[in-house]
Backbone bond lengths (Angstrom), bond angles and torsions (degrees), N, CA, C in turn:
res aa  C-N    CA-C-N  psi(-1)  N-CA   C-N-CA  omega(-1)  CA-C   N-CA-C  phi
1 M - - - 1.450 - - 1.533 111.47 -
2 H 1.349 115.58 -37.17 1.461 118.80 179.02 1.525 110.99 -63.88
3 T 1.317 116.31 -38.65 1.466 119.94 -179.76 1.523 110.89 -65.09
4 L 1.315 116.79 -41.94 1.464 120.61 179.24 1.523 111.18 -63.75
5 L 1.322 117.30 -42.76 1.466 119.80 178.51 1.528 111.63 -68.21
6 A 1.330 117.69 -35.70 1.465 120.27 177.01 1.523 110.93 -65.27
7 I 1.323 116.78 -41.25 1.473 120.25 177.58 1.523 110.22 -65.49
8 A 1.334 116.69 -42.48 1.466 120.33 179.23 1.523 110.89 -62.13
9 A 1.335 117.51 -42.37 1.463 120.53 178.62 1.525 110.95 -64.63
10 G 1.333 117.57 -41.14 1.463 120.57 178.05 1.511 112.49 -63.24
11 V 1.324 116.51 -42.47 1.476 120.39 178.31 1.527 110.38 -64.72
12 M 1.325 116.23 -39.96 1.477 119.31 179.89 1.531 111.18 -68.15
13 F 1.343 117.81 -39.97 1.466 120.05 175.69 1.531 110.61 -61.90
14 A 1.333 116.70 -46.02 1.461 120.20 -179.53 1.529 110.97 -63.44
15 S 1.323 117.10 -42.87 1.464 120.30 179.01 1.524 111.17 -65.23
16 G 1.331 116.34 -39.96 1.458 119.95 178.32 1.516 112.44 -64.18
17 L 1.322 116.87 -42.98 1.467 119.26 177.34 1.526 111.69 -65.30
18 Y 1.330 116.53 -40.01 1.465 120.16 177.77 1.528 110.16 -60.91
19 M 1.322 116.56 -44.04 1.464 119.70 -179.43 1.528 111.20 -67.41
20 M 1.329 117.33 -34.54 1.464 119.29 -179.77 1.527 112.34 -70.94
21 F 1.327 117.55 -24.20 1.464 120.50 179.36 1.517 113.15 -85.50
22 R 1.301 118.60 -1.27 1.458 122.16 176.50 1.522 109.48 -74.44
23 R 1.325 117.50 170.85 1.455 120.95 -174.62 1.519 113.69 -89.63
24 S 1.291 119.83 -5.92 1.456 122.25 -175.21 1.523 110.91 -99.34
25 F 1.325 115.49 143.56 1.458 119.97 177.11 1.526 111.69 -68.59
26 V 1.320 117.36 -33.55 1.460 120.72 179.12 1.530 109.94 -62.67
27 K 1.311 116.78 -41.94 1.464 120.37 177.39 1.522 111.44 -67.69
28 L 1.320 117.31 -30.85 1.458 121.28 174.87 1.526 110.52 -62.64
29 I 1.314 117.06 -43.67 1.463 121.06 179.45 1.527 110.51 -65.61
30 I 1.322 117.14 -42.53 1.467 120.50 177.67 1.526 110.33 -61.66
31 G 1.326 117.50 -39.59 1.454 121.54 177.19 1.527 112.16 -63.73
32 L 1.341 117.31 -40.03 1.462 120.45 176.71 1.524 111.19 -62.98
33 V 1.319 116.91 -40.26 1.467 120.74 179.02 1.527 110.01 -64.05
34 L 1.336 116.85 -45.05 1.465 120.25 -179.31 1.529 111.80 -63.11
35 I 1.318 117.23 -41.51 1.459 120.07 179.80 1.535 110.63 -67.35
36 G 1.324 117.46 -37.44 1.458 120.04 176.60 1.519 112.31 -63.32
37 H 1.339 116.88 -42.91 1.460 120.08 178.42 1.532 111.29 -67.66
38 A 1.319 116.59 -37.31 1.466 119.67 178.73 1.536 110.67 -64.77
39 A 1.324 116.94 -39.30 1.470 119.93 177.53 1.528 110.48 -63.82
40 N 1.318 117.26 -38.09 1.472 120.16 177.54 1.526 111.00 -64.90
41 I 1.321 117.73 -39.01 1.468 120.88 177.95 1.532 110.73 -65.27
42 V 1.339 116.74 -38.41 1.466 119.82 178.37 1.525 110.68 -64.47
43 I 1.324 117.51 -43.06 1.466 120.59 178.22 1.526 110.38 -63.46
44 F 1.332 116.26 -42.91 1.461 121.17 -179.91 1.523 110.99 -62.63
45 T 1.320 116.94 -42.86 1.461 121.06 -179.51 1.525 111.81 -69.02
46 S 1.316 116.98 -39.00 1.465 119.62 -178.95 1.524 112.22 -68.60
47 G 1.332 117.40 -22.47 1.453 120.83 179.21 1.512 113.54 -75.55
48 G 1.301 117.03 -12.97 1.456 120.16 -178.86 1.518 111.15 89.59
49 L 1.306 115.38 139.87 1.456 120.71 -178.76 1.515 109.20 -107.74
50 V 1.307 116.56 118.52 1.451 122.42 176.59 1.522 106.66 -127.07
51 R 1.313 116.61 109.95 1.456 120.83 -175.95 1.526 110.86 -74.66
52 G 1.336 115.93 126.78 1.457 121.78 174.79 1.513 115.68 72.66
53 A 1.318 118.11 13.75 1.467 120.60 -178.75 1.527 109.59 -96.22
54 P 1.325 117.30 138.98 1.465 119.52 178.92 1.528 111.23 -73.37
55 A 1.309 115.74 158.54 1.460 120.27 179.25 1.529 112.13 -87.98
56 L 1.307 117.41 -14.08 1.461 121.21 -178.09 1.523 110.79 -118.43
57 I 1.324 115.80 144.97 1.465 121.54 177.27 1.531 107.48 -89.06
58 P 1.321 118.31 130.65 1.471 119.96 178.84 1.526 111.62 -61.16
59 A 1.326 115.86 151.88 1.469 121.69 -177.97 1.526 110.24 -63.25
60 G 1.320 115.59 136.88 1.454 121.54 177.40 1.514 114.39 84.67
61 E 1.307 118.14 0.41 1.465 121.16 -179.04 1.525 108.47 -107.78
62 A 1.313 116.74 125.83 1.459 121.25 -178.68 1.522 108.94 -99.41
63 R 1.311 117.09 124.82 1.465 123.22 177.69 1.515 109.34 -131.48
64 L 1.286 115.47 152.33 1.456 120.79 175.68 1.525 108.80 -76.74
65 P 1.336 117.67 151.51 1.469 119.75 -179.93 1.528 113.10 -63.32
66 D 1.320 118.05 -27.11 1.463 120.94 -178.30 1.525 112.37 -90.47
67 D 1.314 117.83 8.81 1.455 121.16 -178.77 1.529 109.69 -68.62
68 P 1.327 118.43 123.50 1.469 119.84 -177.07 1.520 113.68 -76.14
69 A 1.320 118.42 3.28 1.458 120.07 -178.69 1.527 112.45 -81.91
70 F 1.329 117.48 -6.37 1.454 120.68 -179.77 1.518 110.16 -129.65
71 T 1.308 115.87 145.39 1.459 122.74 -179.05 1.525 109.80 -91.90
72 D 1.312 116.56 142.66 1.462 121.41 176.01 1.530 108.40 -74.71
73 P 1.338 119.61 123.23 1.465 120.65 -177.15 1.530 114.27 -81.35
74 L 1.324 118.48 -8.78 1.463 120.47 -176.78 1.534 113.27 -69.32
75 P 1.343 121.32 -45.81 1.467 119.29 -179.84 1.539 114.49 -59.57
76 P 1.340 120.44 -42.75 1.467 117.07 175.86 1.530 113.39 -62.44
77 A 1.334 116.95 -34.52 1.469 119.68 177.25 1.530 110.50 -66.70
78 L 1.327 117.40 -40.58 1.463 120.36 176.73 1.518 111.61 -65.06
79 I 1.325 117.09 -37.99 1.460 120.56 179.85 1.522 110.58 -66.45
80 L 1.334 117.76 -41.47 1.466 119.74 177.60 1.519 111.08 -61.65
81 T 1.327 117.02 -41.47 1.458 120.55 177.22 1.527 110.89 -64.23
82 A 1.326 116.89 -41.33 1.462 120.67 179.72 1.528 111.74 -65.99
83 I 1.318 117.16 -34.90 1.469 120.12 177.75 1.521 110.46 -63.78
84 V 1.325 117.01 -43.76 1.464 120.81 179.96 1.528 110.60 -64.81
85 I 1.318 116.94 -43.95 1.464 120.28 -179.43 1.524 110.83 -66.29
86 S 1.328 118.01 -43.11 1.468 119.78 179.70 1.524 111.26 -66.64
87 F 1.337 117.86 -34.53 1.465 119.71 175.43 1.523 110.91 -61.88
88 A 1.334 116.93 -42.12 1.465 120.22 178.81 1.526 111.40 -65.53
89 I 1.315 117.27 -41.54 1.462 120.46 -179.70 1.525 110.91 -66.35
90 I 1.324 117.07 -43.42 1.458 120.76 179.88 1.527 110.41 -65.35
91 S 1.325 117.37 -41.31 1.467 120.63 178.70 1.522 110.88 -62.13
92 Y 1.310 116.85 -44.15 1.461 120.95 178.80 1.527 110.92 -64.27
93 T 1.323 116.73 -40.59 1.463 120.45 178.46 1.520 111.39 -64.12
94 I 1.315 117.19 -40.52 1.472 120.16 178.41 1.519 110.92 -62.86
95 V 1.333 117.81 -40.24 1.463 121.03 178.34 1.529 110.36 -64.40
96 L 1.343 116.62 -43.02 1.470 119.52 178.72 1.529 111.85 -63.91
97 V 1.327 116.84 -41.54 1.463 120.58 179.80 1.521 110.43 -65.31
98 R 1.316 116.85 -41.56 1.471 120.34 179.18 1.528 110.32 -62.45
99 R 1.319 117.05 -43.27 1.472 120.83 179.63 1.531 111.06 -66.14
100 A 1.305 118.01 -40.38 1.463 121.10 178.13 1.530 110.13 -65.95
101 Y 1.321 117.34 -38.41 1.464 120.30 179.05 1.531 110.33 -66.75
102 Q 1.331 117.70 -38.83 1.457 120.09 178.04 1.524 111.49 -66.13
103 A 1.325 117.45 -37.09 1.462 120.87 -177.35 1.521 112.34 -75.53
104 I 1.332 117.52 -38.83 1.459 120.80 -172.53 1.521 112.12 -104.83
105 G 1.319 117.54 -33.70 1.457 120.65 178.63 1.514 114.62 92.61
106 T 1.317 117.65 9.57 1.463 120.95 178.07 1.525 109.46 -148.33
107 D 1.329 116.01 157.59 1.462 118.98 174.32 1.519 111.47 -113.03
108 D 1.317 117.42 10.57 1.460 122.34 178.07 1.527 109.28 -83.43
109 L 1.317 116.68 124.69 1.463 120.55 -176.11 1.540 112.62 -66.29
110 D 1.330 118.31 -33.69 1.456 120.61 179.38 1.529 110.72 -66.39
111 Q 1.298 118.24 -37.74 1.461 120.44 177.80 1.526 111.42 -73.50
112 M 1.313 117.23 -26.54 1.477 119.80 177.33 1.515 111.00 -72.47
113 R 1.321 117.89 -31.09 1.472 120.30 178.78 1.515 111.43 -66.34
114 S 1.323 117.47 -27.75 1.464 120.04 -179.56 1.522 111.69 -74.03
115 T 1.330 118.20 -12.19 1.468 120.77 178.36 1.519 112.33 -90.28
116 D 1.354 118.89 -5.81 1.454 121.00 178.32 1.521 109.37 -69.12
117 K 1.313 114.34 144.64 1.473 118.73 -179.29 1.492 110.41 -121.82
């Protein structure tokens, strides 16, 4: 399962970078979304996958930190924080792209460079 998630994250990073190198702002936003999701998959995979294991140890029960019977709660908390931050960044980027499109009338980066003075 770890190998499949690592391959999926690599494909998503590569696709996101490819989309960000395109000339359109819409493809730039799609690339940012893909890279954000790929980063979340990397965090999720690095936290370890334990199917059906609780994130908290019951009171009075002593377990070793490396015990695979419990899930580490830190990676899901980091992923939730990353989702909120990426949503804010994507929303801000969409507003900037919309404003640039209204001002210039195109989303092609090469045509936008010709408007610089």
